[in-house]
C-alpha positions in Angstrom: 111.1 15.0 151.1 109.9 11.4 150.6 107.8 8.9 148.8 104.9 7.5 150.7 102.5 4.6 150.3 99.7 3.2 152.5 96.3 1.7 152.8 93.2 1.3 154.9 90.9 -1.8 154.8 88.4 -3.7 156.9 90.3 -6.9 155.8 94.0 -7.6 156.4 96.1 -5.7 154.0 98.7 -7.7 151.9 101.9 -6.6 153.5 104.3 -8.0 150.9 102.4 -6.3 148.1 102.5 -3.0 149.7 106.2 -3.4 150.5 106.8 -4.0 146.8 105.1 -0.7 146.1 107.3 0.9 148.8 110.5 -0.4 147.2 109.5 1.1 143.9 109.6 4.5 145.5 113.3 4.2 146.6 114.4 6.9 144.1 112.3 9.4 145.9 114.0 8.7 149.3 117.2 6.7 149.3 118.3 7.8 152.8 115.9 5.8 154.9 112.9 3.5 154.7 110.3 2.4 157.1 106.8 1.0 157.4 104.2 0.2 160.0 101.2 -2.2 160.0 98.5 -1.4 162.5 95.6 -3.6 163.5 92.5 -2.1 165.1 89.9 -4.4 166.7 87.3 -2.1 168.3 84.7 -0.9 167.5 85.4 -2.3 164.0 88.3 -4.4 162.7 90.6 -2.3 160.5 94.0 -2.8 158.9 96.2 0.3 158.4 99.5 0.3 156.5 101.9 3.4 156.4 105.3 3.4 154.8 107.9 5.9 153.6 111.1 6.2 151.6 113.0 9.3 153.1 115.1 11.9 151.4 116.7 13.6 154.5 116.8 17.4 154.2 115.7 18.6 157.6 117.1 16.9 160.7 119.3 14.4 159.0 119.4 12.2 162.2 117.3 9.1 162.8 114.9 11.3 164.7 113.3 12.1 161.4 112.5 8.5 160.6 109.0 7.7 159.2 106.4 6.5 159.9 106.5 8.8 162.9 104.3 8.4 165.9 103.1 11.0 168.4 103.4 9.3 171.8 100.8 11.6 173.4 98.0 10.8 170.9 99.1 7.6 169.3 98.7 9.2 165.9 101.0 8.1 163.0 102.2 10.1 160.0 103.9 9.5 156.6 104.8 12.7 154.8 106.3 14.0 151.5 107.3 17.7 151.2 108.6 20.6 153.1 106.8 23.0 155.5 109.0 26.0 155.1 107.6 27.8 158.1 107.8 24.8 160.4 109.9 26.6 163.0 107.2 29.2 163.5 104.6 26.5 163.7 106.7 24.6 166.2 107.2 27.7 168.4 103.5 28.4 168.5 102.8 24.8 169.5 105.6 24.8 172.2 103.9 27.9 173.7 100.8 25.8 174.1 102.7 23.0 175.8 103.8 20.7 172.9 107.0 18.7 173.5 109.2 18.0 170.5 111.7 15.1 170.1 113.2 16.1 166.7 114.1 19.1 164.6 112.2 18.1 161.5 109.0 19.4 160.0 107.4 16.0 160.0 106.9 16.2 163.8 105.6 19.8 163.4 102.7 18.5 161.2 101.9 15.7 163.6 101.8 18.0 166.6 99.8 20.6 164.6 97.2 18.1 163.7 96.9 17.0 167.3 96.3 20.6 168.3 94.2 22.0 165.5 92.8 19.0 163.5 92.1 19.7 159.9 92.7 23.4 160.5 96.4 22.7 160.8 96.6 23.0 157.0 95.9 26.8 157.3 99.1 27.2 159.3 101.4 25.6 156.8 103.5 27.4 154.1 105.1 25.0 151.8 104.5 21.9 149.7 103.2 18.7 151.1 101.3 15.5 150.7 100.8 13.4 153.9 98.7 10.8 155.6 97.9 10.8 159.3 96.3 7.8 161.1 94.2 9.4 163.9 94.3 6.7 166.5 91.6 8.1 168.8 89.0 8.8 166.1 90.1 5.8 164.0 90.3 7.7 160.8 92.7 8.3 158.0 93.4 12.0 157.1 95.1 12.7 153.7 96.0 16.2 152.6 97.7 17.9 149.7 99.3 21.4 149.3 97.5 24.4 147.8 98.9 24.3 144.3 99.6 20.6 143.9 103.4 20.7 144.1 103.5 17.3 145.8 101.4 14.4 144.3 99.0 12.1 146.1 97.2 9.3 144.3 94.6 6.9 145.6 92.5 3.9 144.5 89.5 2.0 145.9 89.8 -1.7 145.3 88.1 -4.7 146.9 87.0 -2.6 149.9 90.4 -1.1 150.5 91.7 2.4 150.1 95.3 2.5 148.7 97.3 5.7 148.4 100.9 6.6 147.2 103.1 9.4 145.9 103.2 7.8 142.5 100.8 6.0 140.2 103.5 3.5 139.4 103.9 2.6 143.1 100.2 1.6 143.2 100.6 -0.4 140.1 103.7 -2.1 141.5 101.8 -3.5 144.4 100.2 -5.9 142.0 96.8 -5.2 143.7 95.3 -3.1 140.9 94.6 -4.0 137.2 96.8 -2.4 134.6 94.0 -1.0 132.5 94.1 2.2 130.4 91.8 4.9 131.4 90.5 6.3 128.1 89.3 9.5 129.6 92.8 10.2 131.0 94.4 9.4 127.6 92.0 11.6 125.8 92.8 14.5 128.2 96.5 13.9 127.5 95.9 14.1 123.8 93.9 17.3 124.3 96.4 19.1 126.5 99.7 17.2 126.6 99.0 16.0 130.2 96.3 14.3 132.2 94.0 16.6 134.1 93.3 16.2 137.9 91.7 14.1 139.2 92.1 11.7 136.3 95.1 9.5 135.6 96.0 7.3 132.6 95.2 4.2 134.7 91.7 3.0 135.3 90.7 3.2 139.0 93.5 5.5 140.1 92.8 9.1 140.9 94.7 12.2 142.2 93.6 14.0 145.3 93.0 17.6 144.1 95.4 20.4 145.1 94.2 22.3 148.2 92.0 19.4 149.3 92.0 16.9 152.1 90.4 13.5 152.3 88.9 11.9 155.5 88.3 8.2 155.6 86.2 7.3 158.6 83.5 4.7 159.5 83.5 3.3 156.0 82.8 6.7 154.4 85.1 9.0 152.4 84.7 12.7 152.1 86.9 15.3 150.3 87.0 19.0 151.3 88.6 22.0 149.7 90.4 24.0 152.4 91.8 26.9 150.3 91.3 29.0 147.2 91.9 32.4 145.8 88.2 33.4 146.0 87.4 36.7 147.6 90.8 38.1 146.7 89.4 39.8 143.6 87.1 42.0 145.8 90.2 43.2 147.7 91.8 44.1 144.4 88.8 46.2 143.4 89.2 48.1 146.7 92.9 48.7 146.0 92.0 50.1 142.6 89.4 52.4 144.0 91.8 53.7 146.6 94.5 54.4 144.0 97.4 52.5 145.6 100.9 54.0 145.4 102.8 52.2 142.7 106.1 52.9 144.5 104.8 51.5 147.8 103.3 48.6 145.9 106.7 47.7 144.4 108.4 47.9 147.9 105.6 45.7 149.4 105.8 43.2 146.6 109.6 42.9 147.0 109.3 42.3 150.7 106.7 39.5 150.2 108.8 38.0 147.4 112.0 38.0 149.4 110.1 36.4 152.3 108.8 33.6 150.0 112.2 33.0 148.5 114.1 33.0 151.8 111.5 30.6 153.3 112.4 28.2 150.6 116.0 28.1 151.7 115.2 26.3 155.0 117.4 23.2 154.8 120.1 21.3 156.5 121.8 20.5 153.1 123.1 22.8 150.3 120.7 24.4 147.8 121.1 25.2 144.1 119.1 27.1 141.5 118.0 26.1 138.0 119.2 29.1 136.1 117.8 29.3 132.5 118.8 32.9 132.0 115.2 34.0 131.9 113.8 36.7 134.2 112.3 34.4 136.8 115.3 32.1 137.6 117.6 35.2 137.4 115.4 37.0 140.0 115.7 33.9 142.3 119.5 33.9 141.9 119.8 37.7 142.5 117.6 37.7 145.6 119.5 34.8 147.2 122.9 36.2 146.3 121.9 39.6 147.7 121.3 37.9 151.0 124.8 36.4 151.0 124.0 32.9 149.8 126.7 31.0 148.0 124.9 29.2 145.2 125.4 26.4 142.7 123.5 27.2 139.5 122.6 24.8 136.7 121.8 25.5 133.0 121.2 23.4 129.9 122.8 24.9 126.7 122.7 23.8 123.1 124.8 24.0 120.0 121.6 25.1 118.3 122.0 28.9 119.1 118.4 29.8 118.4 117.5 27.6 121.5 120.4 28.3 123.7 120.2 30.9 126.5 123.8 30.5 127.6 124.6 34.1 127.0 122.1 35.2 129.7 122.7 32.5 132.3 126.4 33.1 132.1 125.9 36.8 132.6 123.8 36.3 135.7 126.1 33.6 137.1 129.1 35.9 136.6 127.4 38.9 138.2 126.4 37.0 141.4 129.5 34.8 141.6 127.7 31.5 141.6 129.3 28.2 141.1 127.9 27.7 137.6 127.4 24.4 135.9 126.5 24.1 132.2 125.3 21.0 130.5 125.9 21.1 126.7 123.1 18.9 125.4 123.5 17.3 122.0 121.1 15.2 119.9 123.1 12.1 120.9 122.8 13.0 124.6 119.1 13.5 124.2 118.7 10.2 122.4 120.6 8.4 125.2 118.5 10.2 127.9 115.0 9.7 126.5 114.5 6.0 127.6 115.3 6.9 131.2 113.3 10.1 131.0 110.2 8.2 129.9 110.8 5.6 132.6 110.8 8.5 135.1 107.3 9.7 133.9 104.7 8.8 136.5 102.2 9.8 133.9 102.8 10.6 130.2 103.7 14.2 129.5 104.6 16.2 126.4 107.1 18.2 128.5 109.6 17.5 131.2 112.7 16.0 129.5 114.6 19.2 130.2 113.8 18.9 133.9 115.0 15.3 133.9 118.4 16.2 132.4 119.1 19.3 134.6 118.0 17.4 137.7 120.4 14.6 136.8 123.3 17.1 136.6 122.3 18.7 139.9 122.3 15.3 141.5 125.7 14.4 140.1 127.0 17.6 141.7 125.8 16.3 145.1 122.7 18.5 145.5 119.4 17.3 147.2 117.5 20.6 146.8 117.2 23.1 143.9 115.0 26.2 143.4 113.0 26.7 140.2 111.5 29.9 138.7 108.3 28.1 137.8 105.2 30.2 138.6 106.6 33.6 137.5 104.8 33.6 134.2 101.5 32.5 135.8 101.5 35.1 138.5 103.2 38.0 136.7 101.4 37.7 133.3 104.3 36.4 131.4 102.5 34.2 128.8 101.0 35.2 125.5 97.7 33.8 126.9 97.4 37.0 129.0 96.9 39.0 125.8 95.3 36.4 123.5 92.6 35.0 125.9 91.0 38.3 126.8 90.7 39.1 123.0 89.2 35.7 122.4 86.7 36.2 125.2 85.5 39.4 123.5 85.4 37.5 120.1 83.4 34.7 121.7 81.0 37.2 123.2 80.3 38.7 119.8 80.0 35.3 118.2 77.5 34.1 120.8 75.2 36.9 119.6 74.7 35.2 116.2 72.1 32.5 115.6 73.4 29.0 116.0 73.0 28.2 112.3 75.1 31.2 111.3 77.8 30.3 113.8 77.9 26.7 112.4 78.2 28.0 108.8 81.0 30.4 109.8 82.8 27.8 111.8 82.7 25.4 108.8 84.2 28.1 106.6 87.2 28.5 109.0 87.5 24.7 109.4 87.7 24.3 105.6 90.3 26.9 104.9 93.2 24.7 105.7 92.3 21.4 107.3 95.8 20.9 108.7 96.0 24.4 110.2 95.2 24.0 113.9 94.7 27.8 114.3 91.8 27.7 111.9 90.3 24.7 113.6 90.5 26.4 117.0 88.8 29.6 115.6 86.1 27.4 114.3 85.6 25.7 117.7 85.4 29.2 119.3 82.8 30.4 116.8 80.7 27.3 117.3 80.8 27.5 121.1 82.3 24.1 121.4 84.6 24.9 124.3 83.5 26.2 127.7 86.1 29.0 127.7 88.6 30.4 125.2 91.5 29.7 127.6 91.4 26.1 126.6 92.2 26.8 123.0 95.8 28.0 123.3 96.6 25.1 125.6 95.0 22.6 123.2 97.4 20.0 121.7 95.1 18.2 119.3 92.1 20.0 117.8 88.9 18.0 118.5 87.7 18.1 114.9 90.9 16.5 113.7 90.9 12.9 112.7 90.2 10.9 115.9 93.3 9.3 117.4 91.4 7.0 119.8 89.6 4.0 118.3 87.0 4.1 121.1 86.2 7.8 121.2 83.8 9.4 118.8 84.4 12.9 117.6 81.5 14.5 119.5 82.8 12.9 122.8 86.1 14.9 122.7 85.0 18.2 124.3 82.8 16.6 126.9 85.5 14.3 128.1 88.5 16.7 127.8 86.8 19.6 129.5 85.1 17.7 132.4 87.9 18.1 134.9 88.3 21.8 134.1 84.6 22.8 134.8 85.2 23.7 138.4 88.2 26.1 137.8 86.5 27.6 134.7 83.4 28.4 136.8 85.4 29.8 139.7 87.5 31.9 137.4 84.5 34.0 136.5 85.0 35.9 139.7 88.2 37.6 138.4 88.9 40.3 135.9 90.1 39.0 132.5 93.9 39.1 133.3 93.5 37.6 136.8 91.2 35.0 135.3 93.9 33.8 133.0 96.3 33.8 135.9 93.9 31.6 137.9 93.3 29.2 135.1 97.0 28.9 134.4 97.7 28.1 138.0 94.9 25.6 138.3 95.4 23.8 135.0 98.7 24.2 133.1 100.8 24.8 136.2 99.2 22.0 138.3 98.7 19.4 135.6 101.9 19.8 133.6 104.7 22.0 135.1 104.5 21.0 138.8 103.8 17.3 138.1 106.7 17.1 135.6 109.0 18.9 138.0 108.1 16.5 140.8 108.6 13.1 139.1 111.5 14.2 136.9 113.5 15.7 139.8 112.6 13.0 142.3 113.8 10.3 139.9 117.2 11.7 140.8 116.5 12.1 144.5 116.3 15.8 144.0 113.7 18.1 145.7 112.6 21.1 143.5 111.2 24.1 145.4 109.0 26.8 143.7 109.1 30.1 145.6 106.9 32.0 143.2 103.9 30.0 144.1 104.0 30.7 147.8 100.4 31.1 148.7 101.0 34.4 150.5 102.6 35.9 147.4 99.8 34.6 145.2 97.2 36.1 147.5 98.9 39.5 147.4 99.2 39.4 143.6 95.5 38.6 143.2 94.6 41.8 145.1 96.3 43.8 142.2 93.9 44.5 139.3 94.7 42.7 136.2 95.3 45.8 134.0 98.1 46.9 136.4 100.0 43.7 135.5 100.1 44.4 131.8 102.7 46.6 130.1 104.8 46.6 127.0 107.5 45.2 129.2 106.9 41.5 130.2 106.4 40.9 133.9 106.9 44.6 134.6 105.6 44.3 138.2 108.3 41.8 139.0 110.9 43.9 137.3 109.7 47.0 139.2 110.1 45.1 142.5 113.5 43.5 141.9 114.6 44.3 138.3 117.3 46.7 139.6 119.3 43.6 140.8 119.5 42.2 137.3 121.8 43.0 134.4 119.9 45.3 132.0 120.4 42.8 129.1 118.5 40.2 131.1 115.7 42.3 132.5 114.9 43.8 129.0 115.4 40.6 127.0 112.5 39.3 124.9 110.3 36.6 126.4 110.9 33.0 125.2 110.0 29.7 126.8 112.7 27.2 127.6 112.4 24.2 125.4 114.6 21.5 123.8 115.3 21.7 120.0 112.9 18.9 119.2 111.7 20.6 116.1 115.2 20.1 114.7 116.1 16.8 116.4 112.9 15.0 115.3 113.9 15.6 111.7 117.5 14.5 112.3 119.0 11.9 114.7 115.8 11.3 116.7 113.8 10.6 113.6 114.5 7.0 113.3 113.6 6.1 116.9 110.4 8.2 116.9 109.3 7.0 113.5 109.8 3.3 114.3 107.7 3.6 117.5 104.9 5.7 115.9 104.5 3.5 112.9 104.6 0.2 114.7 101.3 -1.4 115.6 102.3 -2.9 118.9 101.4 -1.9 122.5 98.5 0.5 121.4 96.3 -1.9 119.5 92.7 -1.1 120.4 93.6 2.3 121.8 94.9 4.4 119.0 94.1 4.4 115.3 97.3 3.6 113.4 96.2 5.5 110.3 95.7 8.7 112.3 99.0 8.4 114.0 100.7 8.0 110.6 99.0 11.1 109.3 100.2 13.1 112.3 103.8 12.0 111.6 103.6 12.8 107.9 102.0 16.2 108.6 104.9 17.0 110.9 107.4 16.0 108.3 105.6 18.2 105.7 105.8 21.2 108.1 102.1 21.3 108.8 102.3 20.4 112.5 104.7 21.3 115.3 107.0 18.7 117.0 104.8 18.5 120.1 102.1 16.5 118.3 104.1 13.5 117.1 106.3 13.7 120.2 103.2 13.4 122.5 102.1 10.3 120.6 105.6 8.8 120.8 105.6 9.3 124.6 102.2 7.9 125.0 103.0 4.7 123.1 106.3 4.2 125.0 104.6 4.9 128.4 101.7 2.6 127.8 104.0 -0.1 126.5 106.2 0.2 129.6 103.6 0.5 132.4 100.3 -0.9 131.1 101.2 -3.6 128.5 
C-alpha cells in the first residue's frame, strides 16, 4: 500500500515541484520513499517522473522498494494497493519462465504486464492503482481496480500529464491552479460527495473504476476493462433451471470464504472494524472459524440510541478477539474534527467515524484492517432495495400523464410543505426531472430548494448533478429491479462515498482498509442470482443462510441500522458553536455560496425541519475550501 505521484511531458518536468507533491503523501507510506526521473530522446523527447511513498505490507525488505524496474524489459512501476492473488499470478508467470527477485505483489504486476500487456488486469483480484512506464513502446499505462477502492487522479496542464493518489498531492506540486470546480461542488451538494470523474478542483479528474488509461505518441485513451454486464442473463438461466437453495447457500459460503481469506494475505497483523452489524460480524466469524487471532475495533457512544456496543461485545466475546472499544464523546469529536477535515482529499458528508476508528487501530500498531463495506450493496441491505422499485413503478404511471398534468401535480406536492424534502422529491419524480428514481433517496439537497451556489441557476441543477451518473444509469437497465439497485449502489454511493472515504480517512493514519465483500468474483456470482431471491422479511437473508449459523442469534436477527455518529444531537449541543460560526461567516466561500441560503439551512435544522447532514455538509465544504483552495 502506497501513495504514488508522477508525470509525463514533452518538456522537462519540474523535479522539485513533483517531490513536494511526493512528500505530501508521506502519511500514505511512511516506511520508504523513492523516485525516478527518466529522459527519453528518441523518437521524441519525453520526460517521465515516477515516485512512491511505501507502506510495507508484503515483503517488508528493501526488495519491495519503488519505483521498481523490470531488468528484462526496462519497464518501471509505481503502485498503490494489494493484489490478493499475487502468489497464483506469480506461479503462472514462473511456469512461463519469469524470474522474480522479490516476494511482493508489485513485481507480480510488473511481470504480468510484460507477459500479457493490458490483459494483465483480468488476472488480478484485489485493489490497485498503478502506473507503468513501458520503455519499449514509450507509453504510460495507468490502471485502477474494478470498484474504485484505490484512487487515481490526473490533470493535463501546459502539455504535461500529472497523476497522483490524492488531489491534494497534485495541488501541493504548485503546478496547478487552486480553483473551485463548480460542477464538482454542485454534485457534492446534491449527493454529499463528488461523483467520478469530477473533483472539487478545476482541471483535476479521477480515472474511473475498472478503467485504464494509455498515454502514447501525444494521445490519451481510456478503456473500460470490466463490468457486470452479461451477468443478468446468467441469472435468468439459474431462475429457469430452479437452482437448489441449499446448494446455493453452500456455494455462496465457499466463494465468500475464499474472498475473505484472500484479503488476509499479509506479512503484518490484520484487524477487523467490528461495528456489531451483520457484515462486520460475518467477517469476524469467518476469520475466527479459520483459526485467526484477531484484533477488533469498535466506536461506542454514551448516547445509547446510537451505540452498538452490546452487539460488538457479544461477537468479540464469542470469537475471543482482542477487542478495543473507543468511547467517543462530543468533546472527543470536537477535538477530532479539524484533523478529520484535513484528512479529506475531497469534501464528504461522511467519513469522520472511519477517521476515528482508523486512528485507534493505528495506535494499536496495525497496518491492515478489514471492513464490512459492500455487504448492504450486494446482499440488498439498504431501504433503497424496497423503495426504489416502488418509485420506478410510480414514475412509470406518472409518465403516462400529459406533461401539463404532471407539472400541476408536482407543484401541489412541492407546495404542501416547502421545507419537507420528501415532498420535494416526490414532485421531482412526478415531473420527470430526474433520470432515475434511484437518485432521489441519495439526494442531499433537493434541486428546487433555494439555490446554495451563487453561480448556478435552479434549472442547471439536475443537468450538472446527474451528468456523471448517466453511464451507470443506462447500463443498469440490463438488470432486474433489485439487481439494478445493487448495481447503482456499487457504482455510485459505494464508489463515490464509502470507498473514497475509507481510503483517505484510513490512509491518513497509514492504515490499509480491505473490503472482502466487493471481491469481483463474489460480486459476479451474486449478480447471477435473480433479484427477488435476495429479498425477504429478514435483511440480507442470503448472507445469513450462507454463514448466519456462525453468529449469535441476537446479532443475526437484529434490526437493520446504519452506523453513524450522533451528529443530530451533537450539532445542537457542544458542536453548535463551532459549526454555527463557520456557517454564518462570510469568509472563504464568497462568490461560491449564497450566505442567505446557508443561513436558512442552519435555521431549518435548528427548527427541526432538516436533518443534521445538510448543515454538516455545508460546514465541511466551507472548511475544506478554506483549507485547500483559499
